[in-house]
C-alpha positions in Angstrom: 65.7 55.3 4.5 67.7 55.9 7.7 71.2 54.3 7.7 71.9 51.7 10.5 75.6 52.5 10.6 75.2 55.1 13.4 73.4 52.5 15.6 76.0 50.0 14.8 78.8 52.4 15.8 77.0 53.2 19.1 76.5 49.5 19.8 80.1 48.9 19.1 81.3 51.7 21.5 79.0 50.4 24.2 80.6 47.1 24.1 84.1 48.3 24.5 83.5 51.4 26.8 83.6 49.4 30.1 87.1 48.3 29.6 89.1 51.2 31.2 92.2 49.0 31.9 95.6 50.2 31.5 96.9 53.9 31.4 97.8 56.3 28.6 101.4 56.0 27.3 103.3 58.7 29.3 106.1 58.5 27.0 104.1 60.1 24.2 103.3 63.5 25.1 100.0 63.7 23.0 98.6 60.5 24.7 99.8 61.5 28.1 97.7 64.7 27.9 94.6 62.8 26.3 91.5 62.2 28.3 91.1 58.5 28.6 87.4 58.8 29.3 86.8 60.0 25.6 85.8 57.4 23.0 84.5 57.6 19.4 84.2 55.7 16.3 83.8 56.8 12.7 83.0 55.2 9.4 83.6 56.9 6.0 81.9 55.6 2.8 83.4 55.9 -0.6 80.7 58.4 -1.6 82.0 60.7 1.1 79.3 60.2 3.7 80.8 60.0 7.2 79.1 58.5 10.2 80.2 58.9 13.8 79.3 58.0 17.4 80.5 58.9 20.7 82.8 61.9 21.3 83.0 62.8 17.6 83.4 66.6 18.3 86.6 65.8 20.2 90.1 65.9 18.7 91.9 62.6 19.0 95.6 61.8 18.6 96.3 58.7 16.5 99.3 56.5 17.4 100.1 53.2 16.2 102.2 50.4 17.5 105.0 49.6 14.9 105.7 46.3 16.5 102.2 45.2 16.0 101.3 47.0 12.7 104.6 47.9 10.8 102.5 49.0 7.7 100.4 52.1 8.0 97.5 50.4 6.1 96.4 47.5 4.2 94.4 47.2 1.0 92.0 50.1 0.6 93.7 52.0 3.4 92.3 49.7 6.1 94.6 49.3 9.2 96.1 45.7 9.1 98.3 43.5 11.0 101.6 42.1 9.7 100.0 39.5 7.5 97.7 42.1 5.9 94.6 41.0 7.8 92.3 43.8 8.9 92.7 44.9 12.5 89.5 44.9 14.6 90.0 48.5 15.7 87.5 50.6 17.6 87.6 54.4 17.2 90.7 55.8 16.1 93.1 53.8 18.3 94.5 51.5 15.7 
């Protein structure tokens, strides 16, 4: 049976892709050099299976806002806010 996860990821990317507001952070060299048109999402299962959609063959830089998310992760390694609630992150931009 084919997994629905790739379709779910593709739909999620399509929902957020039109928002091109803002600019890359110029004070972080890796982000300043990043292509803002690139977008991807990935989901890793506990059995090791990894699903992805979008620009999954492109290297991305991962940065986080310490004011918004002072802890690197919540329960189970899920990105969380300061209350421990999971963040609604898309792609690798959490």
